[in-house]
N, C-alpha and C positions, 0 to 999 in steps of 0.2 A: 570317322563319324562325327558330325557336327553336334556340339552341345547346345547350340542356339538355333533351333529350326525356323525361327521367325525371319522372313526375308529382310534384307538390309534396308530396303526402301521403307518397310513398315517400321523398323527400328528407328530410322531417321524421323519419320512422322511422329512417332511416340515421343522421341526426345524433344522435338520442336514444340509439341503441345505441352509437354511437361515443363519445359523452360518458360513457355508463355504463361502457364498457370502459376509458376513460382514468382513470376514478375508481375502477376495481376494483383496489384494492391491499390485500388482506386482510393482517392482521398475525397471524402464528402463532409459537408457540414452536418452538424447534429440534427438540424432541422430537416435537411434532405433525407437523412436516414430515417427519421420519424415518419416523414411523408411516404417514403417507399415502403416502410413496414405497414403503414395504414392501408396503402394500396394493395399490398399482399393480403391483408385481412379481408378487404372488401371483395377481392376477386376470388380467392381460394378458400376462405373460411366461412362464407355466408351463403352457401348453396341452399340451405333450408330456408333462410330468410327470402332469398330471391324467388325460390319456387313458390313460397306462400304469398308473397306480396305482389308478384308479377306473374299471374297465370298465362298471360299472352304478352311476352316481352317485346316482340316485334311491333305489335299494334300499340303497345304502351311505351314506346321508346322515349318519349318526353318525360314520362313519370319515372322510367328506369334511370334516366340520366339524373333526374332530380334526386332520387333515392341514393344513387351511387355517390353523388357529390356530398350529400348530407352525412351518410354513413362514414365516408372517408374523413370528412372534416371533423366529425365528432370524435373518432378514434385518435386522429392526429392532435386534436385539442387536449384530450385527456392525457395522452402521452407527453405532450409538450409541457404539461403542468408538473410532471414528476421526473422526467428523464433528464439526466445531466451526463457529462462525458465520463464520469467516474463509474456510473452504474449502467450506462446505456447498453453495452453488449451483454452483460449477464442478465439484465432485466428483459431485454428484447428476446434473448435466446429462450428464456423460460416462457415468455408469452407465446412465442412461435410454437413451442412444443405443446403447451397446455391447450392452446387454441385449436391446434390441429386435432388433438384428441377429442376435445369438446365438440368440435364440428362433426367429427365422425359419429359420435354417439347420438348427437341430435339428429343427424340424417338417417342413421341405422334404426333408431328406436322411436323416432318421431316425438322427442321430448322437448320441453321448454325449460331453459335454465333459469327458473324464477327462484324466489327466496326459499320456498318449501323444498324444491328439488335440491338446491345447494345444501340446505340443512340435512337432508337425507344423505347426500354425498359425503358430507363431513362426518356423519355418524356411521358410515359403512365400514365394516370390519374387513380383515384380510381375506376371509373365506368368501364373503360376498363379492369382493373386488375381483378375486381370481375367477369367479364364475362369469364375469363380464368380458374376460379377455378372449379374443378371437383372432383368427388369421387376417381378417379384414383390417385390423388395427395396424398392420405392418405398413401399409401404403401411407397413411397420414404421418406416421412416425418417420418414415424415410424422407418424405417431402419436407418435414420440419428440419430434419438433419441437414438436408441439402441447403435449405434456406439459412440455417445456422452457419454452415461452412462458408457460404457467401458473405454472411454478416461479419464473421471474424476475419475475413480478408480485407475488409474495409478499414482504412485509416481515417480516424476522426480528426477533422481540422481543428486546430487549437486557436483560441482567441483570448484576448484579455477579457477579464470578467466584466468590465464595464461595457465593452462592445458586445460581448455575448449576451448580456442582460438586455441591452437595447434591441438586438436582433430577435431575441426570444419574445419580447413583448410585441414587437411588430409582427412576428410570426403568428402569435396567438390572436392578435387583432385581425390579421388577414384571414385566419381560419374562421373566425366569427362572421366576417363579411362573406366568405365563400359559402359557409353553411347557410347563411340567410339568403344568399342569391339562389342556392340550390333549392331551398324550400319555396321561394317565390316562383321558381320556374314552373312548378306544378302544385301550387298550394292547395287547390281544391281536392285533388286526388290524395295528397298527403294527409290533409286533415280528415278526409273520409276514411282513409286507412286507419289512422290513429283513433278515430271515433268508433268505427264498426269492428275493428279487429285489434283491440288494445293488447291482446296477448302476443301479437306478432313482434312487439319490441323485445320480448325475451328470446328471440331468435337472432338478434344482432350480436355477433360474436367478435371480440371478447368483452364488449361492454356489458353483456347480459350477466355473465358469471362474476365479473369484477364487482359490479354494483350489488348483485345478490349476496355474494360472500361478505361484502362490507356490511350489508344490512344484518346478516346473521351474526357477525362478530360484534356489531354495535348493540344488538338486541340483548345480549347477555353473555356471560362467560361460556367458553366452550364446554359442552356437556350438560349445560343447564338450559333446557328447552322445554316448551310446553308439551304436555302429553298429547300425542296425536290422536285424533278421532278416527276410528276405522270406518270403512265404507258400510259395513254391516250395522254398526251402531248408528250411523247417520240415517240409514234406511229405516231402522227400527224406530228411531225418533220421529221420522217423517210419518210412518204408519200410525204411531201412537197419537201424534198431533192431529192427523187426519181423522182418526176414529173419534177423538174428543170433539172435533168440529162437527162431525156427523151427528153425534148424540145431542150436542147443543142445538143444532138446527132442528132435529126431530122434536125435541122438547118444546122449542119455540113454536113449531107448527101445530103441535097438539094443543098448546095453550091458546093459540089464536083461534083454532077451530072451536074449542070449548067456549071461548068468549062470544063468538058469533052465535052459537046455539043458545046461549043464555039470553042474548039480546033478542 
């Protein structure tokens, strides 16, 4: 009786693919790695943004291309400001995981990751967090893990610091030019989107939660936040102010009527 029921041809194929995977260690420059990560964010982590900004993507192909270039350039520029070869893989791994989870919750619950939302997230306790866990979260986590495995197989090309600094400056300047060209490609549509749907910028991931968390942390120490106003309190305040306005208007009308009768 054979202890290895898998056919010999299948075993050879598996061995070949495993050997190819073990030898798969591409060497990339840090700038190429940053650009590839930004492309991953634009394609896989911004479905909510694309759905909201481009209701008819085929008819709006020029605007779609413009937005894609701008979003990719913005993320690559932000990463290019902070990523170096010592922290590149840990930082990008964390961003890939957190961004995949953030994109899932944005798409599943239709939320915007603005400053108020991130303040609420930072104040959420363990019980509330456990209530938000679901089976649908498995897919974005698995996709992030696959991306991280590919990331850690990459070998980062090493350069002298003087040459690396020059290349990084040129890279950032090129991204500014690329982002500007993308904006000019469909400037009227882009300006209209930012003017009429300002909240859509809070769907651009991961820039949305990175900027919002920074604002929350810079606004004050963790745990020291303004007391939130409930929706009921806001509605009560609105009703009270409306009642006062009605009374003032009524008194004014009665005074005007009395003056006319006197005259």
